[in-house]
C-alpha positions, 0 to 999 in steps of 0.5 A: 330876611336879612338880620343886622348885628351891630355890636358896640367896641370896648375902649380903654385908656393905656398910659404910656410911660417912661421907664428907668431901670436898675440891674441889681445882681451885679451890685450884689455879686460885687459886695461878695466878690470884690474883684468884679464890678458890673453895673447896668440900666436902661431907659425905655420909652413907650411908643404905643400899647405894645412897643417901646424903644430901649437904650441900655448901657453899663460898666464892668471892671473884670480881673481873672488870676491864674497860677501863671498869669494876672488878667485885667479887663474893664469898659463900657457897653451900649445896647439899642433896640426895642421891647414888644409886650405879648400880652393883651393890653386890656388884661395886662393894663399897665401893671403886668408886661411879658414880652421879648426884646431885640438888641444891637450892642457895642462894647468899648473896653481895654484888656491887659496882662499885667504878668504872666510866667512861662516855664521851660527846661532851662529856665522861668520867664517873667513878661507882660502884654501891654493894654489893648483897646477893642470895640466888640458888636453883638446881637441880643434876644431878651424875653422876660416878664415884669410886675407892678408891686407899688404904684409906678415901681415895678420888678422883673427878670429877664433872660439874655441870649447873645450872638457875638458879631465881632470881638474886636480883636481877631482870632489870635488875641481873643479877650477873655471877657467882653463887657455887655456880651460875657466870655470873649472865646465863645460865639454864644453867651447867655445871662440872666438879669433882675431889674428894679424899674421905675415908670413915669407916665406921660400920656394916655392913649385910647386902645379900642378892644375888638369884641369877639365874633359871636356864633350864629345859630343854625336856622332850621333846615340848613343842612349840607347835602353831598355834591355826588349824592341826592336826597332820597324821599322821606328822611332816609339815607340818600340812595344811589339810581343806576340808569336803565340801558 
C-alpha cells in the first residue's frame, strides 16, 4: 500500500527596507578628545530577506604629536559591499539581524608633517614635510548584530576586520593613520562600531517557510538483515552453515 502525505507550506510577509545608520563612537570620543574627529554612516537597501546592498562613508581629521614632530592627516573614505543575514527570517522577522558583511574600501587623504626636529652632536635642526595626497585600498569583513528598540529604529554593533591592499604612498613614506582603515604601518587592523539605524519599509515580499520532514514510522516486520548471514528458524540469532565435503 502506498501512502501519500500532503503538508501545507507556511508563508510570511517579509518587509524590505532602506536603512540609514550613524556610528556614534567617533563623535562621542571627539567630545572628550578634541584632537581627532571621526564621523561615519551607511545606507543599505534590502534586495531579499537575507541580502542587502550597502554603501558607507565617513570623514576623519587626525592629529598626532610627539616630542620631536607633529603629524596631521585628514580625508574621506567609502566602502561598498553586501550584508548577509544568517538568522532564520521566520524567527527574526524584520526586527532582529545577525550576520556578516563584506566590503571593499577606498580612502582619499592628505597627510603632512608641519614640523619635526632632528638633533645630532653639532646642532638641532627644524624642518617640515609638505602635504602629500594619497589613495589607499582595503578589504573589510564585518560580523555584527542589530535589534529593533522602537518601530523602525534599531541599535547594533559590528566588528571590523580589515586587510590593507595598498597604502597609496609606498613603503618609504607610510602614513601613520589611514581614514576608514586604521594604523598605516599595519597590514591588518580591527575595530568595533556602534550604530543607530533608521529603517524605511518600501516593499513586502512573500517568504515560503519549508515544513520540516516528519519521521516515517517503521512498519512491523521491517528489519535489516546482514548480507553475509541468513536468519535461522524462529527468533534465535542467525547461524552459519558449513558445507559437507
